[in-house]
N, C-alpha and C positions, 0 to 999 in steps of 0.2 A: 555304648554298641559295640559287645566285646563278641569279636568272631563273627560278626554279621544276625546276631542272635536279635536284635534291638524288635520294639516294636510286641504287637498283641500275639502272645499263645495261645492257643485255643487247650483247656488242661483234658486231658487224655481219660481221669477219671473223675467229672465235678462230680459236688453233693448236688441232694435234690431241693434241700432245705438246710441253708446258710447257719451254724451253731453259734453261740453266743463269745465273744472274747478271742481267746487263743483256740477257740476249738471254731472258728470260722474258716471255710473254703468256699474257695469259689463256686460258684451253682452257675455259672456262663455256659451254653455249650453240652449241656447234660439231654437226658434223654426227653423225650417231648411231655411225657406222663410218669408221674410217679405213684406208684399205688401206695396207696395209704386207708386204713378204714376207722371207722368211729369206734373208740373205745365202750366196752359195755352192751354192747349190742345181744340181742336175744341170740341163740342158737341157731346157728348157721348162714343168720347175716351177715357176719363181718366176711366171710367166705363166700356167699351172693355177690358183695359188692368191691370186691379184688377183685371177683372172674367178672364183673360187669366192666371194670374199669380196662382190664385188657383187651376185654371187646370191640369196645366201641372206642375208635380212634379218635384223638383228635386233630383240629387244624391244623395242618402242616405238616401231618405226621404222612408214610406212605400209605396210596392208594391200596384197595384192595388187588389184588392180583386177578386179571381176565382169567374167565374159564375159558378152558380148551374145547373147541369145537366138538362137538358131537361126530362120532366117525362110522361113515356107513351113512347109508341114506337115498333118497335122492336127492341132491344137493342143488342141482338147474329148478325141480318142483318144487319150491318155494311157497306153500298158501300163504296168503293175506288174514289175518284173523278179523274177524267179523268186526262190527262194527254197533257200539252199544244201539238199539231202535227202541228201546223203552222209553217210559216215560221220562218226564221231570226229576232228574235223581232227589234235589231239595224240595220239590213241589209236595203242594198236598198229596193225601192216599185218594187213589180210584176208588177203593174199596173201602171206605172207612168203617163198613158192620160185620169185616169179617176179622176172627180172627189169626193171628201171626201162627197158631199152628193147624190151621186148616188148610190138608192134605198128606200132614205126618199122623202116623198112629197115638200121640199123646194128646192131651188136653183138648178144649174146647174146638168145634170145628169138623169137617169134611175127616173121614182118615184118607190111606192112599186109593181108598178105591175111584173118589173126586178127579185122581190126577190121568183117568183114563191111562197106566198104563198096561200092558200085554200080562197074561198070567204072571211069568217071571218075572216082573219087576222091570225089565228092562227093553228100551228101544234099539229098534235097529242100529247099527253104528253109520255113523254120517261120516267120520272122519275127520271131525271137528277135535276132538279129543286128542289124535294123532298131531296135528297141527299145532296145536295153542303148546304142545310139551314138547313139540319139535323147537319152537318158537322159546319159550322160557330156559330150556335147557340150552342155550348158547352163553346164558349171562350164568349158569347154577355151580357153583364153586366144590361144590360137595360131590358131585358126578349121581346124586340119588334121580334128580328128573333125567337123566342120560336114559340110567337102566328104567325108569317109567317110559320111557318114549319107545324104548325099544321093545318091552314090555307090549306097549300099545301096537305098537306098528307090526307086531306078530298076530295080534288076537285081531287087525280090521277094526281098531276102534279109532 
C-alpha cells in the first residue's frame, strides 16, 4: 500500500475480451456491450447486426431519455383515451365467413363502399386522433408525433 493506493483500481480503458497469455487485459469495469459481428455473413447483414447491438440496450445500461413535453395546447384539458370495447381479443371470430380483406379494394369481400363512408372517404372529425397523438407525443423522443399532434390540432382531427 504505497502512498495509499492499495486495493481495487478500476481500469480506465478495459478490454472487452481478454487475450491469451501476455496479451491478456483486464475486462472488469468496461462498456456494457461490445459490438461484434459474425464473420462471413451476407452483404449488409454484419452492418445490420452491429446497428441492432447499438440500438438495443442491455440490462444495467442507461435507460432511454425522457421525451420533452409538447409545447402549447390545452394542458388542463387532457382527454382520456377511450377504452377498448370490442369483443374478446383472443376469442373466436364473430364473423367466421367474412374474408379479412372485406372493406378494402383488394381481395375477396366487399370493397370500401360497404363501410358506409362519405363520398370523400373521410368521416367527420371527432377529436379522438388529436387526443391520441397528444398522449403519444409525451413519450416520443423523435418529435415526429409532436408534429403530427400539432397538424391534427390545426385541422381539427
